[in-house]
PAPAKE-46714 format. One record per residue (C-alpha): x, y, z. Coordinates in nm, 2 decimals. Each point is the difference from the previous one (the first is absolute). Layout:
<setors>
{{X,Y,Z}}
...
</setors>
This chain:
<setors>
{{22.79,22.46,19.04}}
{{-0.36,0.05,-0.05}}
{{-0.16,0.09,-0.34}}
{{-0.36,0.14,0.00}}
{{-0.28,0.06,-0.25}}
{{-0.24,0.27,0.12}}
{{-0.37,0.07,-0.09}}
{{-0.26,0.21,0.18}}
{{-0.32,-0.16,0.10}}
{{-0.30,0.17,0.17}}
{{-0.19,-0.24,0.21}}
{{-0.31,0.20,0.08}}
{{-0.32,-0.06,-0.20}}
{{-0.38,0.02,0.03}}
{{-0.24,-0.29,0.06}}
{{-0.37,0.02,-0.04}}
{{-0.19,-0.26,0.21}}
{{-0.34,-0.14,-0.11}}
{{-0.22,0.26,0.17}}
{{0.16,0.28,-0.19}}
{{0.22,0.13,0.28}}
{{0.33,0.10,-0.15}}
{{0.30,0.00,0.23}}
{{0.38,0.03,-0.01}}
{{0.19,-0.28,0.14}}
{{0.36,-0.09,0.02}}
{{0.14,-0.32,-0.15}}
{{0.26,-0.13,0.23}}
{{0.07,-0.30,-0.22}}
{{0.22,0.09,-0.30}}
{{-0.19,-0.20,-0.26}}
{{0.10,0.13,-0.34}}
{{0.23,0.20,-0.21}}
{{-0.10,0.11,-0.35}}
{{-0.27,-0.27,-0.02}}
{{-0.37,0.04,0.06}}
{{-0.29,-0.24,0.02}}
{{-0.27,0.00,-0.27}}
{{-0.22,-0.27,0.15}}
{{-0.01,-0.32,0.20}}
{{-0.19,-0.32,0.03}}
{{0.05,-0.19,0.33}}
{{-0.06,-0.35,0.11}}
{{0.15,-0.25,0.24}}
{{-0.11,-0.28,0.25}}
{{-0.20,0.06,0.32}}
{{0.19,0.11,0.31}}
{{-0.15,0.15,0.32}}
{{-0.37,0.04,0.06}}
{{-0.23,0.15,0.25}}
{{-0.36,-0.03,0.08}}
{{-0.21,0.32,0.01}}
{{-0.31,-0.17,0.11}}
{{-0.14,-0.35,0.01}}
{{-0.09,0.03,-0.36}}
{{0.28,0.22,-0.15}}
{{0.37,-0.10,-0.03}}
{{0.28,0.20,-0.17}}
{{0.28,-0.21,-0.15}}
{{0.32,0.18,-0.08}}
{{0.20,-0.11,-0.30}}
{{0.24,0.15,-0.27}}
{{-0.31,0.08,-0.20}}
{{-0.12,0.22,0.29}}
{{-0.29,-0.06,0.22}}
{{-0.26,-0.26,-0.06}}
{{-0.34,0.05,0.17}}
{{-0.18,-0.32,0.06}}
{{-0.34,-0.09,0.14}}
{{0.05,-0.30,0.22}}
{{-0.35,-0.03,0.16}}
{{0.01,-0.35,-0.17}}
{{0.37,-0.10,0.03}}
{{-0.06,-0.31,-0.23}}
{{-0.07,0.25,-0.28}}
{{0.19,0.32,0.07}}
{{-0.10,0.28,-0.24}}
{{0.23,0.29,-0.13}}
{{-0.18,0.32,0.04}}
{{0.27,0.24,-0.10}}
{{0.37,0.03,-0.08}}
{{0.20,0.32,0.03}}
{{0.35,0.06,-0.13}}
{{0.27,0.11,0.26}}
{{0.33,0.17,-0.02}}
{{0.19,-0.32,0.12}}
{{-0.07,-0.32,0.18}}
{{-0.17,0.03,0.35}}
{{0.19,-0.16,0.27}}
{{-0.20,0.11,0.30}}
{{-0.30,0.19,0.09}}
{{-0.17,0.17,0.30}}
{{-0.33,0.18,0.02}}
{{-0.16,0.26,0.23}}
{{-0.36,0.09,-0.04}}
{{-0.08,0.06,-0.37}}
{{0.37,0.01,-0.10}}
{{0.23,-0.28,-0.13}}
{{0.37,0.06,0.02}}
{{0.21,-0.24,-0.21}}
{{0.38,-0.06,0.01}}
{{0.08,-0.02,-0.37}}
{{0.37,-0.10,-0.03}}
{{0.16,0.27,-0.24}}
{{-0.33,0.17,-0.01}}
{{0.03,0.12,0.36}}
{{-0.32,0.02,0.20}}
{{-0.33,0.06,-0.17}}
{{-0.33,0.12,0.16}}
{{-0.33,-0.11,-0.13}}
{{-0.35,0.11,0.11}}
{{-0.21,-0.32,0.04}}
{{-0.33,0.15,0.10}}
{{-0.13,-0.20,-0.29}}
{{0.23,-0.32,0.04}}
{{-0.09,-0.12,-0.34}}
{{0.14,0.32,-0.16}}
{{0.30,0.12,0.19}}
{{0.10,0.36,-0.09}}
{{0.37,0.10,-0.01}}
{{0.07,0.30,0.24}}
{{0.37,0.04,0.02}}
{{0.35,-0.16,-0.04}}
{{0.30,0.05,0.21}}
{{0.33,-0.13,-0.14}}
{{0.23,-0.14,0.29}}
{{0.38,0.02,-0.03}}
{{0.01,-0.38,-0.04}}
{{-0.24,-0.28,-0.07}}
{{-0.33,0.02,0.21}}
{{-0.04,-0.35,0.14}}
{{-0.23,0.04,0.30}}
{{-0.24,0.25,0.14}}
{{-0.22,0.07,0.29}}
{{-0.26,0.28,-0.02}}
{{-0.12,0.15,0.33}}
{{-0.18,0.32,0.07}}
{{0.09,0.15,-0.34}}
{{0.36,-0.08,0.06}}
{{0.19,-0.26,-0.21}}
{{0.29,-0.20,0.14}}
{{0.19,-0.14,-0.30}}
{{0.27,-0.27,-0.01}}
{{0.20,0.13,-0.28}}
{{0.29,-0.26,-0.03}}
{{0.34,0.16,0.03}}
{{-0.15,0.34,0.07}}
{{-0.15,-0.12,0.33}}
{{-0.33,0.10,0.16}}
{{-0.16,0.30,-0.17}}
{{-0.28,0.19,0.19}}
{{-0.24,0.19,-0.22}}
{{-0.29,0.24,0.09}}
{{-0.32,-0.04,-0.19}}
{{-0.19,0.27,0.18}}
{{-0.06,0.13,-0.36}}
{{-0.03,-0.33,-0.20}}
{{0.07,0.16,-0.32}}
{{0.34,0.15,0.12}}
{{0.18,-0.26,0.22}}
{{0.31,0.15,0.19}}
{{0.27,-0.19,0.16}}
{{0.04,0.11,0.36}}
{{0.26,-0.24,0.13}}
{{0.22,-0.31,-0.07}}
{{0.20,-0.25,0.17}}
{{0.32,-0.12,-0.16}}
{{0.23,-0.07,0.30}}
{{0.24,-0.28,-0.03}}
{{-0.03,-0.28,-0.25}}
{{-0.32,0.02,-0.21}}
{{-0.19,-0.27,-0.21}}
{{-0.36,0.10,0.08}}
{{-0.25,-0.26,-0.12}}
{{-0.33,0.07,0.20}}
{{-0.13,0.21,0.29}}
{{-0.28,-0.02,0.25}}
{{-0.11,0.29,0.23}}
{{-0.15,-0.02,0.33}}
{{-0.04,0.31,0.23}}
{{0.33,0.18,0.02}}
{{0.21,-0.28,-0.16}}
{{0.08,-0.11,-0.34}}
{{0.11,-0.37,-0.04}}
{{0.24,-0.03,-0.29}}
{{0.09,-0.33,-0.17}}
{{0.34,0.10,-0.10}}
{{0.11,-0.27,-0.24}}
{{0.34,-0.15,0.07}}
{{0.05,0.25,0.28}}
{{-0.28,-0.15,0.21}}
{{-0.29,0.14,0.19}}
{{-0.01,0.36,0.13}}
{{-0.25,0.19,0.23}}
{{0.01,0.37,-0.06}}
{{-0.16,0.28,0.20}}
{{-0.23,0.22,-0.21}}
{{-0.15,0.22,0.26}}
{{0.16,0.29,-0.18}}
{{-0.01,-0.10,-0.36}}
{{0.26,0.26,-0.10}}
{{0.26,-0.17,0.21}}
{{-0.07,-0.38,0.03}}
{{0.27,-0.19,0.20}}
{{0.09,-0.36,0.06}}
{{-0.13,-0.16,0.32}}
{{0.12,-0.35,-0.04}}
{{0.09,-0.25,-0.26}}
{{0.05,-0.38,-0.05}}
{{0.24,-0.19,-0.24}}
{{-0.01,-0.37,0.00}}
{{0.32,-0.20,0.04}}
{{-0.04,-0.15,-0.35}}
{{-0.02,0.21,-0.31}}
{{-0.35,0.05,-0.12}}
{{-0.23,0.27,-0.11}}
{{-0.30,0.16,0.18}}
{{-0.26,0.04,-0.26}}
{{-0.35,0.04,0.15}}
{{-0.13,0.10,0.33}}
{{-0.32,0.00,0.19}}
{{-0.08,0.15,0.34}}
{{-0.28,-0.15,0.21}}
{{-0.16,0.16,0.30}}
{{0.28,0.27,0.04}}
{{0.19,-0.29,0.17}}
{{0.12,-0.26,-0.25}}
{{0.21,0.03,-0.32}}
{{0.01,-0.28,-0.24}}
{{0.29,0.04,-0.26}}
{{0.06,-0.21,-0.30}}
{{0.36,-0.10,-0.09}}
{{0.14,-0.15,-0.32}}
{{0.07,0.09,-0.36}}
{{0.37,-0.05,0.04}}
{{0.11,-0.33,-0.17}}
{{0.13,-0.26,0.25}}
{{-0.07,0.20,0.30}}
{{-0.25,-0.04,0.30}}
{{-0.37,0.09,-0.07}}
{{-0.31,-0.01,0.21}}
{{-0.23,0.23,0.21}}
{{0.12,0.15,0.33}}
{{-0.22,0.11,0.27}}
{{0.08,0.29,0.22}}
{{-0.14,0.16,0.32}}
{{0.03,0.37,-0.07}}
{{-0.22,0.13,0.28}}
{{0.32,0.19,0.11}}
{{0.14,0.10,-0.33}}
{{0.34,0.09,0.15}}
{{0.04,-0.35,0.12}}
{{-0.16,-0.24,-0.26}}
{{-0.01,-0.36,0.11}}
{{0.03,-0.28,-0.25}}
{{-0.27,-0.27,0.10}}
{{0.02,-0.27,-0.26}}
{{0.00,-0.08,-0.37}}
{{-0.20,-0.18,-0.26}}
{{0.18,-0.21,-0.25}}
{{-0.08,0.10,-0.36}}
{{0.22,-0.01,-0.32}}
{{0.02,0.34,-0.16}}
{{-0.31,0.16,0.14}}
{{-0.11,0.28,-0.21}}
{{-0.30,0.15,0.19}}
{{-0.20,-0.05,0.31}}
{{-0.34,0.11,0.11}}
{{-0.19,-0.05,0.33}}
{{-0.37,-0.05,0.07}}
{{-0.14,-0.08,0.35}}
{{0.25,-0.23,0.16}}
{{0.16,-0.14,-0.32}}
{{0.29,0.10,-0.21}}
{{0.00,-0.08,-0.37}}
{{0.34,-0.04,-0.16}}
{{0.07,0.00,-0.38}}
{{0.32,-0.20,-0.04}}
{{0.14,-0.32,-0.17}}
{{-0.31,-0.15,0.16}}
{{-0.29,0.20,0.12}}
{{-0.05,-0.03,0.37}}
{{-0.28,0.09,0.25}}
{{0.13,0.03,0.36}}
{{-0.19,0.07,0.31}}
{{0.17,0.28,0.20}}
{{-0.24,0.02,0.31}}
{{0.33,-0.03,0.20}}
{{0.26,0.18,-0.22}}
{{0.28,-0.17,0.19}}
{{-0.14,-0.34,-0.09}}
{{-0.14,0.01,-0.37}}
{{-0.19,-0.32,-0.10}}
{{-0.02,-0.12,-0.37}}
{{-0.37,-0.05,-0.09}}
{{0.04,-0.10,-0.37}}
{{0.23,0.03,-0.30}}
{{-0.06,0.00,-0.37}}
{{0.27,-0.13,-0.23}}
{{-0.02,0.31,-0.22}}
{{0.27,0.26,-0.04}}
{{-0.17,0.32,0.09}}
{{0.14,0.34,-0.10}}
{{-0.25,0.26,0.14}}
{{-0.32,-0.02,0.20}}
{{-0.29,0.20,0.14}}
{{-0.30,-0.10,0.22}}
{{-0.38,0.05,0.02}}
{{-0.22,-0.13,0.28}}
{{-0.01,-0.33,-0.18}}
{{0.25,-0.01,-0.28}}
{{0.37,-0.02,-0.05}}
{{0.09,0.16,-0.33}}
{{0.34,-0.13,-0.11}}
{{0.23,0.08,-0.30}}
{{0.20,-0.31,-0.10}}
{{0.25,-0.11,-0.26}}
{{-0.20,-0.21,-0.25}}
{{0.13,-0.36,-0.06}}
{{-0.09,-0.01,-0.36}}
{{0.13,0.35,-0.08}}
{{0.29,0.04,0.24}}
{{0.07,0.36,-0.12}}
{{-0.35,0.10,0.08}}
{{-0.21,0.05,0.31}}
{{-0.35,-0.09,0.09}}
{{-0.24,0.09,0.27}}
{{-0.16,-0.25,0.24}}
{{-0.30,0.04,0.22}}
{{0.01,-0.22,0.31}}
{{-0.29,-0.03,0.25}}
{{0.14,0.04,0.35}}
{{-0.31,-0.02,0.21}}
{{0.17,-0.31,0.15}}
{{0.36,0.11,0.02}}
{{0.10,-0.37,0.07}}
{{-0.15,-0.11,-0.32}}
{{0.04,0.27,-0.27}}
{{-0.18,-0.08,-0.33}}
{{0.08,0.14,-0.34}}
{{-0.32,0.13,-0.14}}
{{0.10,0.20,-0.31}}
{{0.28,0.15,-0.22}}
{{0.06,0.28,-0.24}}
{{0.27,-0.03,-0.27}}
{{-0.08,0.28,-0.23}}
{{0.32,0.19,0.07}}
{{0.23,0.06,-0.29}}
{{0.36,-0.13,-0.01}}
{{0.33,0.17,0.00}}
{{0.12,0.15,-0.33}}
{{0.34,-0.11,-0.14}}
{{0.02,0.07,-0.36}}
{{-0.11,0.26,-0.25}}
{{-0.01,0.08,-0.37}}
{{-0.17,0.25,-0.23}}
{{-0.12,-0.01,-0.35}}
{{-0.24,0.21,-0.21}}
{{-0.16,0.18,0.29}}
{{-0.05,-0.31,0.23}}
{{0.21,-0.10,0.30}}
{{0.05,-0.37,0.06}}
{{0.06,-0.09,0.37}}
{{0.11,-0.34,0.13}}
{{-0.05,-0.09,0.36}}
{{0.05,-0.27,0.27}}
{{-0.34,-0.16,-0.03}}
{{-0.22,0.21,-0.22}}
{{0.13,-0.12,-0.34}}
{{0.02,0.28,-0.26}}
{{-0.19,0.32,0.04}}
{{-0.04,0.24,-0.29}}
{{-0.07,0.38,0.06}}
{{-0.11,0.27,-0.24}}
{{0.25,0.28,0.08}}
{{-0.11,0.26,-0.27}}
{{-0.05,0.21,0.32}}
{{0.30,-0.09,0.23}}
{{-0.19,0.19,0.28}}
{{-0.28,-0.25,-0.02}}
{{0.10,-0.36,-0.11}}
{{-0.29,-0.22,-0.08}}
{{0.01,-0.37,0.03}}
{{-0.13,-0.15,-0.33}}
{{0.10,-0.36,0.02}}
{{0.16,-0.27,0.22}}
{{0.11,-0.35,-0.06}}
{{0.02,-0.30,0.26}}
{{0.13,0.01,0.35}}
{{0.35,-0.13,-0.07}}
{{0.32,0.13,0.16}}
{{0.21,0.20,-0.24}}
{{0.33,0.17,0.10}}
{{0.05,0.20,-0.31}}
{{-0.14,0.07,-0.34}}
{{0.15,0.06,-0.34}}
{{-0.18,0.13,-0.31}}
{{0.11,-0.08,-0.36}}
{{-0.22,0.08,-0.30}}
{{-0.36,-0.10,0.09}}
{{0.10,-0.25,0.28}}
{{0.05,0.04,0.37}}
{{0.24,-0.26,0.15}}
{{-0.04,-0.08,0.36}}
{{0.24,-0.21,0.20}}
{{-0.21,-0.21,0.25}}
{{0.03,-0.15,0.33}}
{{-0.08,-0.37,-0.08}}
{{-0.05,-0.11,0.36}}
{{-0.26,0.23,0.13}}
{{-0.33,0.18,-0.09}}
{{-0.16,0.00,-0.34}}
{{0.32,-0.09,-0.19}}
{{0.08,-0.35,0.15}}
{{0.19,-0.20,-0.25}}
{{0.09,0.29,-0.23}}
{{0.32,0.20,-0.02}}
{{-0.09,0.23,-0.30}}
{{-0.32,0.15,-0.13}}
{{-0.04,0.18,-0.33}}
{{-0.30,0.23,-0.02}}
{{-0.13,0.16,-0.32}}
{{-0.06,0.36,0.07}}
{{-0.09,0.12,-0.36}}
{{-0.32,0.12,0.17}}
{{0.10,0.09,0.35}}
{{-0.35,0.00,0.13}}
{{-0.03,-0.37,-0.10}}
{{0.33,-0.17,0.09}}
{{0.02,-0.35,-0.13}}
{{0.24,-0.27,0.12}}
{{0.16,-0.17,-0.31}}
{{0.28,-0.20,0.15}}
{{0.15,-0.14,0.32}}
{{0.31,-0.20,0.09}}
{{-0.04,-0.28,0.26}}
{{0.25,-0.04,0.28}}
{{0.03,-0.01,0.38}}
{{0.23,0.29,0.07}}
{{-0.02,0.36,0.10}}
{{0.07,0.23,-0.31}}
{{0.10,0.35,0.08}}
{{0.11,0.20,-0.30}}
{{-0.04,-0.01,-0.38}}
{{0.15,0.18,-0.30}}
{{-0.14,-0.04,-0.35}}
{{0.16,0.07,-0.34}}
{{-0.16,-0.11,-0.33}}
{{-0.08,-0.37,0.06}}
{{0.21,-0.06,0.30}}
{{-0.09,0.03,0.36}}
{{0.26,-0.01,0.27}}
{{-0.16,-0.12,0.34}}
{{0.19,0.00,0.32}}
{{-0.08,-0.28,0.25}}
{{0.22,-0.03,0.30}}
{{0.36,-0.04,-0.11}}
{{-0.10,-0.08,-0.36}}
{{-0.09,0.21,-0.31}}
{{-0.22,-0.18,-0.25}}
{{0.01,0.11,-0.36}}
{{-0.34,-0.07,-0.15}}
{{-0.14,0.01,-0.35}}
{{-0.35,0.12,0.01}}
{{-0.07,0.04,-0.38}}
{{-0.30,-0.22,0.07}}
{{-0.12,0.11,0.34}}
{{-0.21,-0.31,0.03}}
{{0.30,-0.22,-0.03}}
{{0.30,0.19,0.15}}
{{0.33,-0.19,-0.01}}
{{0.30,0.03,0.23}}
{{0.31,0.05,-0.23}}
{{0.26,0.00,0.27}}
{{0.08,0.06,0.36}}
{{0.27,0.22,0.13}}
{{0.10,-0.09,0.37}}
{{0.15,0.21,0.26}}
{{0.05,-0.24,0.29}}
{{0.17,0.27,0.23}}
{{-0.28,0.24,0.02}}
{{-0.36,0.09,-0.10}}
{{-0.07,0.12,-0.35}}
{{-0.18,0.33,-0.03}}
{{-0.08,0.22,-0.32}}
{{0.15,-0.04,-0.34}}
{{0.02,0.22,-0.31}}
{{0.05,-0.08,-0.37}}
{{0.18,0.22,-0.23}}
{{0.04,-0.13,-0.35}}
{{0.13,-0.36,0.03}}
{{0.15,0.07,0.35}}
{{-0.17,-0.09,0.33}}
{{0.09,0.18,0.32}}
{{-0.09,-0.17,0.32}}
{{-0.01,0.15,0.35}}
{{0.11,-0.30,0.20}}
{{-0.01,0.14,0.36}}
{{0.33,-0.03,0.19}}
{{0.14,-0.18,-0.30}}
{{-0.01,0.33,-0.19}}
{{-0.07,0.07,-0.36}}
{{0.02,-0.28,-0.27}}
{{0.03,0.08,-0.36}}
{{-0.11,-0.28,-0.25}}
{{-0.03,-0.03,-0.38}}
{{-0.33,-0.14,-0.10}}
{{0.03,0.02,-0.38}}
{{-0.08,-0.37,0.04}}
{{-0.22,-0.01,0.30}}
{{0.03,-0.37,0.03}}
{{0.37,0.03,0.04}}
{{0.07,0.32,0.21}}
{{0.36,0.11,0.02}}
{{0.14,0.19,0.30}}
{{0.19,0.32,-0.11}}
{{0.09,0.14,0.34}}
{{-0.08,0.08,0.36}}
{{0.00,0.30,0.24}}
{{-0.02,-0.01,0.37}}
{{0.01,0.24,0.29}}
{{0.10,-0.17,0.32}}
{{-0.28,0.01,0.27}}
{{-0.27,0.13,-0.24}}
{{-0.30,-0.17,-0.14}}
{{-0.08,0.08,-0.37}}
{{-0.38,0.01,-0.03}}
{{-0.07,0.18,-0.33}}
{{0.18,0.10,-0.31}}
{{-0.07,0.21,-0.31}}
{{0.23,0.06,-0.29}}
{{0.06,0.29,-0.24}}
{{0.33,-0.10,-0.17}}
{{0.28,0.04,0.08}}
{{-0.13,0.04,0.37}}
{{-0.20,-0.23,0.23}}
{{-0.19,0.16,0.29}}
{{-0.03,-0.23,0.30}}
{{-0.22,0.03,0.31}}
{{0.18,-0.16,0.31}}
{{-0.08,0.23,0.28}}
{{0.18,0.26,-0.21}}
{{-0.03,0.11,-0.36}}
{{0.31,-0.15,-0.15}}
{{0.11,0.10,-0.36}}
{{0.24,-0.24,-0.17}}
{{0.18,0.00,-0.34}}
{{-0.10,-0.31,-0.19}}
{{0.16,0.08,-0.33}}
{{0.23,-0.29,0.05}}
{{-0.19,-0.27,0.19}}
{{0.32,-0.18,0.09}}
{{0.12,0.32,0.18}}
{{-0.28,0.17,0.16}}
{{0.08,0.29,0.23}}
{{-0.19,0.24,0.21}}
{{-0.03,0.36,-0.10}}
{{-0.19,0.13,0.30}}
{{-0.26,-0.06,0.27}}
{{-0.23,0.23,0.20}}
{{-0.11,-0.07,0.36}}
{{-0.36,-0.10,0.05}}
{{-0.18,0.12,0.31}}
{{-0.14,-0.35,0.07}}
{{0.07,-0.28,-0.25}}
{{-0.08,0.00,-0.37}}
{{-0.19,-0.30,-0.13}}
{{-0.16,0.07,-0.33}}
{{0.08,0.26,-0.27}}
{{-0.12,0.16,-0.31}}
{{0.23,0.15,-0.26}}
{{-0.14,0.29,-0.19}}
{{0.19,0.25,-0.22}}
{{0.23,0.18,0.23}}
{{-0.15,-0.13,0.34}}
{{-0.02,-0.31,0.20}}
{{-0.29,-0.05,0.23}}
{{0.07,-0.24,0.30}}
{{-0.24,-0.16,0.26}}
{{0.15,0.04,0.34}}
{{-0.23,-0.20,0.22}}
{{-0.15,0.20,0.29}}
{{0.22,0.30,-0.12}}
{{-0.21,0.02,-0.31}}
{{0.11,0.11,-0.34}}
{{0.33,0.14,-0.10}}
{{0.08,0.18,-0.33}}
{{0.36,0.03,-0.12}}
{{0.13,0.21,-0.29}}
{{0.24,-0.20,-0.21}}
{{0.09,0.26,-0.27}}
{{0.36,-0.05,0.13}}
{{0.05,-0.38,0.07}}
{{0.31,0.09,0.20}}
{{-0.20,0.22,0.23}}
{{-0.36,-0.11,0.05}}
{{-0.19,0.26,0.20}}
{{-0.32,-0.04,0.20}}
{{-0.26,0.23,-0.16}}
{{-0.31,-0.08,0.20}}
{{-0.16,-0.25,0.25}}
{{-0.34,-0.08,0.13}}
{{-0.07,-0.19,0.33}}
{{-0.29,-0.23,-0.09}}
{{-0.27,-0.08,0.27}}
{{0.10,-0.37,-0.02}}
{{0.31,-0.19,-0.12}}
{{0.09,0.09,-0.35}}
{{0.03,-0.33,-0.19}}
{{-0.02,0.07,-0.37}}
{{0.01,0.29,-0.24}}
{{-0.12,0.08,-0.35}}
{{0.04,0.33,-0.19}}
{{-0.24,0.09,-0.29}}
{{-0.10,0.33,-0.16}}
{{0.22,0.20,0.25}}
{{-0.18,-0.15,0.29}}
{{0.14,-0.24,0.27}}
{{-0.20,-0.28,0.13}}
{{0.10,-0.18,0.31}}
{{-0.12,-0.32,0.17}}
{{0.04,0.03,0.37}}
{{-0.17,-0.30,0.16}}
{{-0.28,0.22,0.12}}
{{-0.11,0.10,-0.35}}
{{0.14,0.20,-0.28}}
{{0.08,0.36,-0.07}}
{{0.03,0.23,-0.30}}
{{0.28,0.25,0.04}}
{{0.17,0.27,-0.21}}
{{0.34,0.16,0.03}}
{{0.03,0.38,-0.03}}
{{0.29,0.23,0.01}}
{{0.08,0.26,0.27}}
{{-0.13,0.28,-0.21}}
{{-0.34,-0.17,-0.03}}
{{0.01,-0.08,0.37}}
{{0.06,0.36,0.09}}
{{-0.31,0.12,-0.19}}
{{-0.24,-0.29,0.10}}
{{0.06,-0.04,0.37}}
{{-0.21,0.24,0.21}}
{{0.22,0.26,0.17}}
{{-0.01,0.07,0.37}}
{{0.03,0.37,0.09}}
{{0.33,-0.01,0.17}}
{{0.34,0.18,-0.03}}
{{0.18,-0.28,0.18}}
{{0.31,-0.09,-0.21}}
{{0.27,-0.27,0.02}}
{{0.32,-0.03,-0.19}}
{{0.27,-0.27,0.04}}
{{0.35,0.02,-0.13}}
{{0.25,-0.30,0.02}}
{{0.35,0.06,0.11}}
{{0.20,-0.26,-0.19}}
{{0.31,0.03,0.20}}
{{-0.14,-0.03,0.36}}
{{-0.30,-0.22,-0.08}}
{{-0.22,0.26,0.17}}
{{-0.31,0.17,-0.13}}
{{-0.05,0.37,0.03}}
{{-0.37,0.06,0.07}}
{{-0.17,0.33,-0.04}}
{{-0.37,0.05,0.10}}
{{-0.24,0.28,0.05}}
{{-0.27,0.02,0.26}}
{{-0.30,0.22,-0.10}}
{{-0.14,0.05,0.36}}
{{0.10,-0.06,0.36}}
{{-0.11,-0.35,0.13}}
{{0.13,-0.36,0.06}}
{{0.19,-0.16,-0.29}}
{{0.13,-0.35,-0.07}}
{{0.29,-0.06,-0.24}}
{{0.05,-0.37,-0.05}}
{{0.12,-0.28,-0.24}}
{{-0.25,-0.25,-0.13}}
{{0.05,-0.32,-0.20}}
{{-0.22,-0.10,-0.29}}
{{-0.27,-0.15,0.23}}
{{-0.02,0.33,0.19}}
{{0.18,-0.13,0.31}}
{{0.20,0.25,0.19}}
{{0.38,-0.09,-0.02}}
{{0.15,0.31,0.16}}
{{-0.14,0.31,0.17}}
{{0.20,0.31,-0.09}}
{{-0.20,0.26,0.19}}
{{-0.30,0.00,0.22}}
{{-0.05,0.35,0.15}}
{{-0.19,0.33,-0.01}}
{{0.14,0.21,-0.27}}
{{-0.06,0.37,-0.07}}
{{-0.07,0.15,-0.34}}
{{0.32,0.01,-0.21}}
{{0.27,-0.21,-0.19}}
{{0.22,-0.27,0.16}}
{{0.30,-0.19,-0.10}}
{{0.16,-0.32,0.14}}
{{0.22,-0.29,-0.10}}
{{-0.13,-0.35,-0.01}}
{{0.20,-0.32,0.01}}
{{-0.19,-0.32,-0.11}}
{{0.31,-0.20,-0.11}}
{{-0.13,-0.26,0.27}}
{{-0.31,-0.08,-0.23}}
{{0.02,-0.27,-0.26}}
{{-0.03,0.08,-0.37}}
{{-0.34,0.06,-0.13}}
{{-0.28,0.26,-0.04}}
{{-0.08,0.24,0.28}}
{{-0.19,0.31,0.07}}
{{0.08,0.31,0.21}}
{{-0.32,0.13,0.13}}
{{-0.08,0.35,0.14}}
{{-0.33,0.00,0.19}}
{{-0.20,0.26,0.19}}
{{-0.36,-0.05,0.11}}
{{-0.20,-0.13,-0.31}}
{{0.28,0.11,-0.25}}
{{0.31,-0.20,-0.12}}
{{0.24,0.00,-0.28}}
{{0.22,-0.28,-0.09}}
{{0.34,-0.02,-0.18}}
{{0.08,-0.33,-0.16}}
{{0.37,-0.14,0.01}}
{{0.14,-0.31,-0.15}}
{{0.31,-0.12,0.18}}
{{0.25,-0.21,-0.18}}
{{0.31,-0.11,0.20}}
</setors>
């Protein structure tokens, strides 16, 4: 039997672009409920890049778009940096327009008449992640992951309109290249497809190729309207390389040969050579595509690349900072002897931890040490201080100290497992203590003079009363699983020990800890815990609430399904805030511990890793930066979200006996409608109706008992209008 919680959500709103043009657009991706963003500061490593001229290069990163002068590649100079909606995975430009495939941000158009100062023109949200794009004659062809190939008309660049799509068969669209009347689609694990786009409103498949070994078609390049070069890889333990096809007759593509390469990410072609970013960077002569000849090879793992007449610009994983990327400039005037002539490393690292105190936000990252921001205005965070370049997974603030678990094997923290920073004056942070070691420390919890530091399968209990001479009091081992977060309540220590579950320990005498009890849930990994006696709240892919009043007899009261996988949590009054990775932030009301109810969510641009709540504001670290959010109730939402002038209505009533849902909806004017069911990422799970409907009221029964438990949305869409009804299915 299905039980449902219903709430109404209007997904139409107004967006103003930088030139003042105000437009109404539809947000296909269901990105929030009862939570709104106050501000965001983004940064992450370098990814793709493209060269606008021999002197100007754009480098895409989580921070947005870096604009570099590369006239002297030995000393590249940053000219500008613009914040973007999300990370840019791909790009294409036509005349003075640059179109970017921006992951969750859809496709975003910029005017680059002045290449140093791009101007935002418009944004179009695709049904799923925008991963690849080709812009031809004011028409965009977008590889939109599970929503296939989307064809968007930019005749009016301020108001892009979708005019066609291809979703036939299995879809895993990663990249697209267009030549003439054909779109060549790198279709992920479902291979390589050629699609006829002579009539963009009705694209159809001409031919396809699927290798005998499982792999993933990721990138594609078409040369001379005759040859297709497709990269394969990204699936662990499977075949990878670059295949070469003759596509002169698209209906009968011919496999000519392949180039061996381990996990190739991207290719580009110049003159008679193909450049491959892979486990090793390769330059191959393809004068005769059926007989490629290796010219040179660099023992560098390349991620993304672009070419000018004399330079290969390459994003690579840095050997000193493995979680960061840097940009190399390689002279290719002689492709048989490429020479590295310069590099650029000033890209910030991924954000992992966050804490807030007295109007300042403290952010730990994988290679940028500790960054401190003034957040007196959450809409405009200001960086006021930064420590060294160490790799810190998380951060914990206690009193006037910031505690930073440190990766002792890489970066600026070599030989150190814990740093203590005095933040009495946040604008002048000062290191006052460090503990030596050769391990990777992940999490820390601090209470009074004790710091509990997780290192692999062990938890160290440290006395830091004298930060300059920290002492390990004892070590609690967990040989069966990794140790994650811990929590101290009084004299009791609670440890999330991964698949070994929750361990409760008496630390009245820290040098002689005594185990009081354990709780496990078979098959689940406990990653975080918070306590408000007599209950413990556990993140393990769910929010699990257990009764700990008797540690020798712990029992579960309830749990609530997570949309993705809960990792970190914050316990605050009557709510628990959970980070759910790429599914963002989840908020659960715990007024009744026997019946926790999801009261809001926000799908973050990056992977939500850590959360901190202060002064009724929610701060989330999501790898690509940090966000300031706030939750509001439905009454506030109703008054604050702009209304779209429509009389469309939708009402859903569960029928508890049959498991069906009775849907009533009203159409305000005659025209084509779509009534469908979406998941939380905006992906279509079921099409209920797709037809021309006359003005009037309609009724029907819907059976979705075949869908797994979770959050879904029933959407009624007509033209540029849509309304959405949210349902939570519990089986």
